[in-house]
N, C-alpha and C positions, 0 to 999 in steps of 0.2 A: 496465646501469641507467641510469636517467634520476636526474639531481639531487631531483626530487622525490619518487622514490620511496626513493630513498635517506634522505634526512631523514625520512620517514615509518618507516620501517626502524628507523632509529638510536635515532628518540623511543618506539618501543615498545619495543627493547631496554635502553632506558635504565630505562623505567618498568616493566618486568618486574623487571629487577636489583634494585630498589627495593622490589619486593614489591608494586605498583600493580597495580589490575586493566588490562588491557588491553582496550580496547574492539574489539568484530568491527567488522571494516569488510566489506562488501558493498554491492551495488546493490540497489535493489528494482525492477520493473517492473511495469505494470499493461497489460493488453492485453484492453480488454473493450469489448462493440458497442454503447456508448452513444456519441450524438453529442455532443461536449464541444470547444468552442473559443471562440473570440471572434468573433462577425459584424462582416463588412464596417463597418456603419454605426456600430457600437457603440463602439469606439475608432477613429476614421478616421487619425489619424498612426501610420504603420506603426513608427517606432521606440519609440511609448510603448507598442504593441501588441506587440512582441517585448520591451521589457520587461517590460510585466506578463506576459507567458508565463514568463518566466524566473523572476520572481519567484515565480508560483504554483507551477512546476517547485519551487522551494526551501521550500514551506510544510513545516512539520516538527510545527505544534502545533495542536490546535484554537484558542488565542489566536490563532495567525499568518493562521488559516485567517479567524477574527471580523474579524480587523485587516484584511485583503486584502478583504472584501466590505465592509466601511464606506468603506475608499478609494475602491472602485470606483462604490458608490453617489455618494460626495462628489464623485468626480470626473467620471463621466462617467453618473450617473444610475441608473435604477431597471435592475436586472440582467435580462437577458436570461436564460433558461430553460437555455441552451445553457452559457453563465458561470458558471451555477450547480451544472451537472453538471460541469465543468471543478475548481470549488473542492472538490466531494465527490469526485471520482476523486484529487485530491491530497492529502485526508484518509486518504482509503482507503490509497493509498500510505505515508504516513506509520504506520497502525496498520499494516500488511502486515509493514513495517523492524520495527514495534517486537514482530512476531509472528515473529521470524526466517523470515520469508516473502521468497524471491528473487523471485518472479514468481508473479502472477495471472492467468493466460489463461483465457480463455471461447472454447469450440468449440460452437456449436450452443447447448442450451441447459445444458451440461457446464460445470462450472468446475475445474481445475487449480492447488493451491496449492502450488508448489515451494518446501520449506524450505532454508537455509541448512544446506550439510554438518554445519557446527560450532553448530549452533542448540544453545541449553542450554534443551533442552525435559525434562519428566518422562515419559520414556515409560509409568510408571505409569498415568497420569493420559490415555493416550490411548484406553483401551477405554469409559471414562465417557462423553468426548467421543462416541464414535462411535455409542454407545447412543442417547444424546441424539436423533440425526439418524435414530435408524432404518436404513433397509439406503440411506440415501441418501449419507452420507458412509462414505467408505471410505478406508482409508491406506496405503500402499506404501513399506515399507523397502528402497528400491532405490537406488540413487546417481543423483542426488541423492533423498533421502526427499520425499514428498509425498502431500497430502492431494486425493483428487477428489470433489467432489460432482456428483452426478446428479440433477436434476430429473427426477421419476415423477409420472406422474400428473395434471401441471396441464396445464388447459387455458385459455384464453383469450390474449388480447394482455397481457405483463404491460409496465409502464413502467420508463424509464430510475430512478425512484426505487423502483421494485420492487427491481430487481437491486443497485442500490447498498444498500439496506436489507439485503437476505440477505447480500453480500458483507461488509458491517459486522459483522452477526451472527456469521457464519462466524469471522471473523478476532480478532475479539474472544475466541471461544470457544479458537482456537488459541492466541491470547497469554495466556490462564489456564495455560496447560502451560508456561509457563515457570518454571524455576527459580531461585528469588529465592534470592540468597545471602544 
């Protein structure tokens, strides 16, 4: 066991012994078909670009996202669409994490929302959520549990913004299933 992991485990054990709530630790990933990157000419310096990518990946709140947006405009000028989408995806990742979602994956026009195995969600609220989406959203109580959203009867070309809005709505609804202590 590495030293960092040992310290983390020890810290959690001390908190648990004191009766404190131990925060759940899990990673969240987003894998969707949206072009989201910093274009070559927007931030010419590679070191600055890498720093911005790292900081965007660490965004956890809407305020942090807004601050990053303002900083990018101040330092580099108007934001290209691809950078805006990068910020939107960072916000989705934060929202997914708050909803105990470990992965959001897109396959064609379908989306899978994999839940953290120890998610503190109220199972009695799941049928109401599924009902709101008709037959487009299903829940599978597998290992790990997940929600699956299947677009049906949609025609025409959808934009990245449409996809981001859809994912934001579903993730907000999943977050509403949380058990609040």
